[in-house]
C-alpha positions in Angstrom: 0.0 0.0 0.0 2.8 2.4 0.9 4.7 1.6 -2.3 1.6 2.3 -4.4 1.0 5.5 -2.5 4.5 6.7 -3.2 4.2 5.9 -6.9 0.9 7.6 -7.3 1.9 10.8 -5.6 5.4 11.1 -7.1 6.2 13.1 -10.3 7.4 10.0 -12.1 4.4 7.9 -11.0 1.9 10.5 -12.3 3.3 10.7 -15.8 1.5 9.2 -18.8 2.8 6.0 -20.4 5.7 6.5 -22.9 6.4 9.9 -21.5 9.3 12.0 -22.7 11.6 11.0 -19.7 11.1 7.3 -20.6 12.3 7.9 -24.2 15.1 10.0 -22.7 16.3 7.2 -20.5 15.9 4.6 -23.3 17.9 6.8 -25.7 20.7 7.1 -23.1 20.8 3.3 -22.7 21.1 3.0 -26.5 24.2 5.2 -26.7 27.5 3.3 -26.4 29.6 3.9 -23.3 33.1 2.6 -22.7 32.2 0.2 -19.9 29.2 -1.1 -21.9 31.2 -1.8 -25.0 30.3 -5.5 -25.1 26.5 -4.8 -24.7 26.8 -2.2 -27.5 28.5 -4.8 -29.7 25.6 -7.2 -29.1 23.1 -4.5 -29.9 25.0 -3.6 -33.1 25.0 -7.2 -34.2 21.3 -7.5 -33.4 20.6 -4.4 -35.6 22.8 -5.7 -38.4 21.2 -9.1 -38.2 17.7 -7.8 -38.5 18.7 -5.4 -41.3 20.4 -8.1 -43.4 17.6 -10.6 -42.6 14.8 -8.4 -43.7 16.8 -7.2 -46.8 17.7 -10.8 -47.8 14.1 -12.0 -47.3 12.7 -9.1 -49.5 15.4 -9.6 -52.2 15.1 -13.4 -52.4 11.3 -13.3 -52.5 11.3 -10.6 -55.1 13.8 -12.5 -57.3 11.8 -15.7 -57.0 8.6 -13.8 -57.9 10.4 -12.3 -60.8 11.5 -15.7 -62.0 8.0 -17.1 -61.8 6.5 -14.0 -63.6 9.1 -13.9 -66.3 9.0 -17.6 -67.0 5.2 -17.7 -67.0 5.1 -14.7 -69.4 7.7 -16.3 -71.7 6.1 -19.8 -71.6 2.6 -18.6 -72.1 3.7 -16.0 -74.6 4.9 -18.6 -77.1 2.9 -21.6 -76.1 -0.9 -21.7 -76.1 -2.8 -21.7 -72.8 -4.8 -24.7 -74.1 -3.6 -27.1 -76.8 -6.4 -28.9 -78.8 -5.4 -32.2 -80.4 -7.6 -34.6 -82.4 -8.9 -37.8 -81.0 -10.5 -39.4 -84.0 -8.1 -39.1 -86.9 -6.3 -36.2 -88.7 -7.2 -32.6 -88.1 -7.8 -31.7 -91.8 -10.7 -29.4 -90.9 -8.5 -27.3 -88.8 -9.6 -24.0 -90.4 -13.3 -24.2 -89.5 -12.5 -25.7 -86.1 -10.1 -22.9 -85.4 -12.7 -20.3 -86.4 -15.3 -21.8 -84.1 -12.9 -22.0 -81.2 -11.9 -18.4 -81.7 -15.5 -17.3 -81.3 -15.7 -18.7 -77.7 -16.0 -15.9 -75.1 -12.6 -15.5 -73.3 -10.5 -16.7 -76.2 -8.0 -14.1 -77.5 -6.9 -16.0 -80.7 -6.1 -19.5 -81.9 -3.2 -20.8 -84.0 -3.3 -24.0 -86.0 0.2 -25.4 -86.3 2.4 -28.3 -87.4 5.0 -29.3 -84.9 7.9 -31.7 -85.2 11.5 -32.3 -84.1 14.5 -32.0 -86.4 18.3 -31.5 -86.4 19.5 -28.1 -87.5 23.0 -27.9 -88.9 25.4 -25.5 -90.6 29.1 -25.5 -91.2 29.7 -24.4 -87.6 27.8 -27.2 -85.9 24.5 -28.9 -85.3 21.7 -28.7 -82.7 18.3 -30.3 -82.0 15.4 -28.0 -82.7 11.6 -27.9 -82.4 10.1 -26.8 -85.8 6.7 -25.1 -85.7 4.8 -24.5 -88.9 2.5 -21.4 -88.6 0.8 -19.0 -90.9 2.3 -15.5 -91.2 -0.9 -13.9 -89.9 -0.7 -16.1 -86.8 3.0 -15.4 -86.3 2.2 -11.7 -86.1 -0.2 -12.5 -83.1 2.8 -14.0 -81.2 4.1 -10.6 -80.2 6.8 -12.2 -78.0 8.3 -13.3 -81.3 7.2 -10.8 -83.9 8.2 -7.8 -81.8 11.7 -9.2 -80.9 13.2 -9.5 -84.4 16.9 -8.7 -84.2 17.9 -9.5 -87.8 15.9 -9.8 -91.1 12.2 -9.3 -91.6 8.9 -11.2 -91.6 7.7 -9.8 -94.9 6.4 -12.4 -97.3 6.9 -15.1 -94.7 4.3 -17.4 -96.2 5.7 -17.1 -99.8 9.4 -16.6 -99.1 10.3 -20.2 -98.1 12.5 -18.8 -95.3 12.5 -19.8 -91.6 12.6 -17.8 -88.4 15.2 -18.9 -85.8 16.2 -17.8 -82.3 19.3 -15.7 -81.6 21.0 -18.3 -79.4 20.6 -21.0 -82.1 22.0 -18.5 -84.7 25.0 -17.9 -82.5 25.6 -21.7 -81.9 25.4 -22.4 -85.7 27.2 -19.1 -86.7 24.2 -18.0 -88.8 22.8 -14.5 -89.8 19.7 -13.4 -91.7 20.1 -14.5 -95.3 22.3 -17.6 -94.5 21.1 -21.2 -95.1 20.2 -23.6 -92.3 19.9 -27.3 -93.0 17.1 -29.2 -91.3 17.2 -33.0 -91.0 14.1 -35.0 -90.1 14.1 -38.7 -89.5 10.6 -39.0 -91.0 11.2 -38.4 -94.7 10.2 -40.1 -97.9 9.1 -43.8 -98.0 11.3 -45.8 -100.5 11.6 -49.5 -101.2 14.6 -49.5 -98.8 12.5 -48.0 -96.0 12.0 -44.4 -94.7 14.9 -42.1 -95.5 15.7 -39.0 -93.6 14.5 -35.7 -95.1 17.3 -33.1 -95.6 16.5 -29.7 -96.8 18.1 -26.3 -96.6 16.2 -23.1 -95.8 17.1 -19.4 -95.9 17.1 -17.7 -92.5 14.5 -15.0 -93.1 14.8 -13.5 -89.6 16.3 -14.0 -86.1 14.3 -13.3 -82.9 15.3 -13.0 -79.3 12.7 -13.8 -76.6 15.1 -13.6 -73.7 14.6 -17.2 -72.6 17.6 -19.4 -73.6 15.6 -22.6 -74.0 13.3 -21.0 -76.7 16.0 -18.8 -78.3 18.1 -21.9 -78.8 15.6 -24.5 -79.9 12.7 -22.9 -81.8 12.4 -22.7 -85.6 9.3 -21.1 -87.2 8.4 -22.2 -90.7 5.5 -21.4 -93.0 2.6 -23.7 -92.3 2.4 -25.1 -95.9 6.1 -25.8 -96.0 5.9 -27.5 -92.6 3.0 -29.7 -93.8 5.1 -30.8 -96.8 8.3 -31.3 -94.8 6.6 -33.5 -92.1 4.3 -35.3 -94.6 1.1 -33.9 -93.0 -0.9 -33.4 -96.3 -3.1 -30.5 -95.4 -3.2 -31.6 -91.8 -2.0 -30.0 -88.5 -0.8 -31.6 -85.3 -2.9 -29.3 -83.1 -4.5 -25.9 -82.4 -3.1 -23.7 -79.8 -5.6 -21.5 -78.0 -4.7 -18.3 -76.2 -7.0 -16.9 -73.6 -7.6 -13.3 -72.3 -7.1 -14.6 -68.8 -4.9 -17.8 -68.4 -6.5 -18.4 -65.0 -10.0 -18.8 -66.5 -9.2 -22.2 -68.1 -11.7 -24.2 -66.0 -14.6 -22.0 -67.1 -13.6 -21.9 -70.8 -12.7 -25.5 -71.3 -16.2 -26.9 -71.5 -17.2 -24.1 -74.0 -14.2 -25.0 -76.2 -15.1 -28.6 -76.2 -18.7 -27.7 -77.2 -17.7 -25.2 -79.9 -15.2 -27.6 -81.5 -18.1 -29.9 -82.6 -15.7 -32.8 -82.8 -13.7 -34.9 -80.2 -10.6 -33.0 -79.1 -8.1 -33.6 -76.3 -7.6 -30.3 -74.4 -4.3 -29.9 -72.5 -3.9 -26.7 -70.6 -0.7 -24.9 -69.5 -1.1 -26.0 -65.8 -0.9 -29.6 -66.8 2.0 -29.1 -69.2 4.1 -27.1 -66.6 2.8 -28.5 -63.3 6.0 -30.1 -62.1 8.1 -27.0 -63.0 5.9 -24.4 -61.3 5.3 -26.8 -58.3 9.0 -27.0 -57.8 9.4 -23.3 -57.9 6.6 -22.8 -55.3 8.2 -25.4 -52.9 11.6 -23.8 -53.3 10.1 -20.3 -52.6 8.4 -21.5 -49.4 11.5 -23.3 -48.1 13.7 -20.2 -48.8 11.2 -18.1 -46.8 11.4 -20.4 -43.8 15.2 -20.7 -43.9 15.8 -16.9 -44.2 13.3 -16.2 -41.5 15.7 -17.9 -39.1 18.1 -15.0 -39.7 15.6 -12.5 -38.4 14.8 -14.9 -35.5 18.5 -15.2 -34.5 18.8 -11.4 -34.6 15.7 -11.1 -32.3 17.3 -13.6 -29.9 20.4 -11.3 -29.8 18.1 -8.5 -28.7 17.0 -10.6 -25.8 20.6 -11.4 -24.7 21.7 -7.8 -25.1 18.8 -6.5 -23.1 19.3 -9.0 -20.3 22.9 -8.0 -20.0 21.9 -4.3 -20.0 19.3 -5.0 -17.2 22.0 -6.6 -15.1 24.4 -3.8 -15.8 21.8 -1.1 -15.0 20.5 -2.7 -11.8 21.7 0.2 -9.6 20.1 2.8 -12.0 16.8 0.9 -11.9 16.8 0.7 -8.1 17.5 4.5 -7.8 14.7 5.3 -10.4 12.3 3.0 -8.5 13.0 4.6 -5.1 12.4 8.0 -6.8 8.9 6.8 -7.6 9.2 5.3 -11.0 6.6 2.6 -11.5 7.3 -0.9 -12.6 5.3 -0.1 -15.8 7.6 2.8 -16.6 10.7 0.7 -16.1 9.3 -2.0 -18.4 8.5 0.6 -21.0 12.0 2.0 -20.9 13.5 -1.3 -21.8 10.7 -2.0 -24.2 11.6 1.2 -26.1 15.3 0.3 -25.9 14.9 -3.1 -27.5 12.1 -2.2 -29.9 14.1 0.7 -31.2 16.8 -1.7 -32.4 14.2 -3.9 -34.1 12.2 -1.1 -35.7 15.2 0.8 -37.0 16.8 -2.4 -38.2 13.6 -3.5 -40.0 13.2 -0.1 -41.7 16.9 -0.1 -42.8 16.5 -3.7 -44.1 13.4 -2.7 -46.0 15.2 0.3 -47.6 18.2 -1.9 -48.5 16.1 -4.7 -49.9 14.1 -2.4 -52.1 17.2 -0.6 -53.3 18.8 -3.9 -54.4 15.6 -5.1 -56.0 15.3 -1.9 -58.1 19.0 -2.3 -59.3 19.5 -6.1 -59.2 20.4 -6.4 -62.8 22.9 -3.6 -62.7 24.4 -5.1 -59.5 24.7 -8.5 -61.2 26.4 -7.0 -64.3 28.8 -5.1 -62.1 29.7 -8.2 -60.0 30.1 -10.3 -63.2 32.5 -7.6 -64.6 34.4 -7.4 -61.3 34.9 -11.1 -60.9 35.2 -11.9 -64.6 32.6 -14.7 -64.3 29.1 -15.3 -65.5 26.9 -15.1 -62.4 23.6 -15.7 -64.1 24.1 -18.3 -66.8 21.1 -18.4 -69.2 21.7 -22.2 -69.8 21.0 -22.9 -66.1 18.4 -20.3 -65.2 16.6 -20.1 -68.7 16.4 -16.3 -68.6 19.0 -13.9 -70.0 18.6 -11.4 -67.2 18.1 -11.5 -63.4 14.5 -10.5 -62.7 13.1 -9.0 -59.4 9.4 -8.4 -58.8 8.7 -7.2 -55.2 5.2 -8.1 -54.1 3.6 -5.5 -51.9 1.8 -8.1 -49.7 4.8 -10.3 -49.2 7.1 -7.3 -48.5 4.6 -6.1 -45.9 4.4 -9.5 -44.4 8.2 -9.6 -44.0 8.4 -6.2 -42.4 5.5 -7.0 -40.1 7.0 -10.3 -39.1 10.3 -8.6 -38.2 8.6 -5.9 -36.2 6.5 -8.4 -34.2 9.6 -10.6 -33.5 11.6 -7.6 -32.4 8.9 -6.4 -30.0 8.3 -9.8 -28.6 12.0 -10.2 -28.0 12.0 -7.3 -25.6 9.1 -8.4 -23.4 11.0 -10.8 -21.2 14.0 -8.6 -20.5 11.7 -5.6 -19.9 9.6 -7.7 -17.5 12.7 -8.8 -15.7 13.8 -5.2 -15.3 10.4 -4.2 -14.0 10.5 -7.1 -11.5 13.8 -6.0 -10.0 13.4 -5.1 -6.3 15.2 -1.8 -5.4 16.6 -3.1 -2.1 17.9 -6.3 -3.6 19.5 -4.4 -6.5 21.3 -1.9 -4.2 22.4 -4.7 -1.8 24.0 -6.6 -4.7 26.0 -3.5 -5.9 
């Protein structure tokens, strides 16, 4: 009763929570002093750990988001969202079927095509390729290809007899626009001696660069009529690729496509074709988040140890403040401010650092590659020719909020311990 009376009637006891003097004391405890050097080092490492942890989390999640977005855009930009293949014989009526499918609400455009594998060769070497026969009007719809022409032109594509190849393939075979590329198909003409390979040379009409090494090094676009003749299709196509306005609306559009086709078709969507790949990306992304969260957690534990040592070092100060009328709540708030300041400032610094790196990640990669003389982001391994970063506002906010919560919770036990310190015991132990 007497203690409560002293606290209520004293100047310190009558102040509001988080008053100016509490911030003043907390600020004084944050400033390094010679005899508290080790505590200051722990606080510094805690700040650095939270900063690097938050920054690393933001950067890694942004890069993985960028990977998924870029790969999805590239894959769906050159491959149909849905591929329709015949179930009851050849697709010789592809023109009317394509017209009916294109009329389905939600369908952006459709492309009938002939697809087959071949060996592309030149005097410089050879490489396996995927040949796609398309009409010039349909090739213009594939903006990822038609708008990334680096050499040559697409004019008179249907009549010119030329082919369109990727930049990476052109570099591997030492070809430029106007040169000749030789295509070898194992399924050629039927003779009394059996099936002989078909070998034919084509003029390189143009060279494109999508920015995805797998496509730039393996795709060859050929006029549809020429591809039908080359692969012995006889006015037939291997399938019809359907591009939707919204790739996520497949489940709603699929039944309408089946009905509009007016013939049995096997519909394979992009999720089924790339399920394993994108599932692996999602698992890797979640595991990386959990692993990197441990960095922030370790930094928060450093805050606990640093504050406990500070409480022990400041036992005499706490006892004097308590005898002057400072409440237990005020003492707790002082150490809460001290520890939370490290966490909050460290989180904000990590957020700023992370966003700065995300906005300049490709420039940083190029600089480090130049500095070390190595290729830090190989297109053959990572599929893309540049390092993407796409920070997601919700994920970034989650990382910042998580770091702030961990930092605040880390201060609760040391602050409670400081508030529980009895003035008489503290002075007696000095």
